[in-house]
C-alpha positions, -999 to 999 in steps of 0.1 A, spaced: -1 0 -1 13 34 -9 15 63 15 -7 90 -2 7 117 22 39 123 2 21 125 -32 -5 147 -19 20 169 0 41 173 -32 13 175 -59 -16 189 -42 -5 207 -10 -24 225 16 -20 262 18 -7 258 55 0 228 79 4 228 116 17 200 140 0 194 171 14 163 187 7 132 165 -14 152 142 -11 175 112 -36 199 109 -42 216 74 -58 247 60 -68 241 27 -80 274 17 -110 262 -4 -89 235 -21 -110 206 -13 -109 176 12 -75 165 1 -60 200 12 -82 201 43 -80 169 60 -62 164 93 -40 134 96 -25 114 125 8 94 129 -3 64 148 -32 59 170 -37 88 197 -53 86 228 -88 101 238 -73 132 253 -50 139 224 -79 135 197 -99 160 221 -72 184 216 -71 181 181 -109 183 176 -107 216 199 -80 229 176 -100 224 143 -131 239 160 -112 271 172 -98 275 138 -131 270 121 -123 242 102 -142 210 96 -139 179 118 -123 160 89 -97 133 93 -81 114 64 -72 77 70 -51 51 51 -70 20 44 -48 3 71 -54 27 100 -81 4 114 -78 14 150 -79 51 145 -107 46 121 -127 27 149 -121 52 174 -134 81 152 -165 58 143 -171 53 179 -171 94 182 -200 95 155 -177 102 125 -192 93 93 -170 74 67 -171 91 32 -152 90 -2 -133 58 -1 -105 65 -25 -83 42 -46 -48 47 -58 -44 38 -96 -12 35 -114 10 20 -141 46 20 -148 60 43 -175 81 22 -197 80 36 -232 70 73 -241 36 73 -260 31 90 -294 -3 107 -293 -14 122 -324 -1 157 -334 -19 188 -320 -41 169 -297 -23 182 -266 0 209 -254 18 209 -222 14 244 -209 24 263 -176 7 287 -164 -26 275 -176 -43 294 -202 -78 313 -198 -94 287 -218 -82 260 -195 -94 278 -167 -128 280 -184 -128 242 -188 -119 235 -154 -146 258 -142 -171 236 -164 -158 206 -145 -162 219 -108 -125 227 -106 -128 263 -93 -101 290 -87 -97 279 -51 -84 245 -64 -65 258 -91 -47 278 -66 -35 245 -52 -18 237 -87 0 272 -83 14 262 -48 31 229 -61 68 231 -58 79 200 -76 80 197 -116 45 203 -130 23 213 -158 -10 215 -173 -20 198 -205 -45 214 -230 -64 190 -251 -77 200 -286 -102 180 -308 -114 193 -342 -90 223 -337 -111 233 -305 -100 235 -269 -115 199 -256 -102 192 -222 -73 199 -195 -54 181 -166 -26 190 -142 3 166 -137 31 171 -112 63 147 -104 69 135 -68 101 114 -68 98 89 -98 60 90 -99 37 114 -119 4 120 -103 -24 133 -124 -52 157 -110 -82 177 -123 -86 157 -156 -118 172 -173 -131 169 -210 -159 190 -223 -190 168 -228 -193 176 -264 -157 162 -269 -160 129 -251 -160 97 -270 -134 111 -291 -103 94 -271 -95 129 -256 -89 117 -220 -67 89 -235 -48 117 -256 -45 140 -226 -30 111 -205 -6 103 -232 7 140 -234 11 138 -195 31 106 -197 52 119 -221 61 151 -203 65 132 -171 91 107 -185 112 134 -197 113 145 -162 125 114 -150 91 97 -140 89 58 -140 53 56 -129 21 75 -134 -8 74 -110 -39 93 -98 -64 91 -69 -99 85 -77 -129 78 -55 -145 41 -54 -179 59 -66 -165 73 -97 -171 42 -120 -168 61 -153 -133 73 -143 -124 40 -130 -135 24 -163 -114 49 -185 -82 43 -163 -87 4 -165 -89 7 -203 -56 25 -200 -38 -2 -179 -42 14 -146 -42 -9 -116 -44 -6 -80 -68 -6 -48 -80 10 -15 -58 37 -4 -76 61 19 -109 75 31 -124 104 53 -141 103 86 -162 136 91 -186 149 118 -208 178 118 
């Protein structure tokens, strides 16, 4: 099982982090649960968890924790306190052994993203607060603009953590789907990543996202459970 924290810290970071005993508290600045959830190194005692909950509440942050799939004891502890389990998430990946050759002019590696890419992300529920996460990334990174029929068709973001390229925020416009655009976007991302030393490409996808899982399955991605969240109102 991979540890998601290194990949998320490198390729989808919080705006700020704070250590509190075994806990890492995060300020996501609107970047979504991946940037907002607190994590714990080990299993806390009740008093330490009380302190973390109080700190989150004082900072007006959600009572939201991310747990690896093997953190059973801490998961049971949160469940006993009334936390709901949400968004079980998979890590899917495949090795990069040969640079792909996508069709010409189907994609362009661009940084910073163009206005049309920002518009595509807006359409795909990737607002400015999440695009700000991309700007914070300090490791090698790029966006890919996809084109179909000489029109902007889709976009994604990819960054390299160690030898692993991690893809985020892939979105294809509805009218451009079923034209292999997602496949072309991924091929351009892989080609860019291999030139920067990546030997693996992967991504996080929720178990409930059946269309995305099916797509990545056709591209040779494999994996399994990685993490989930516990949240309480």
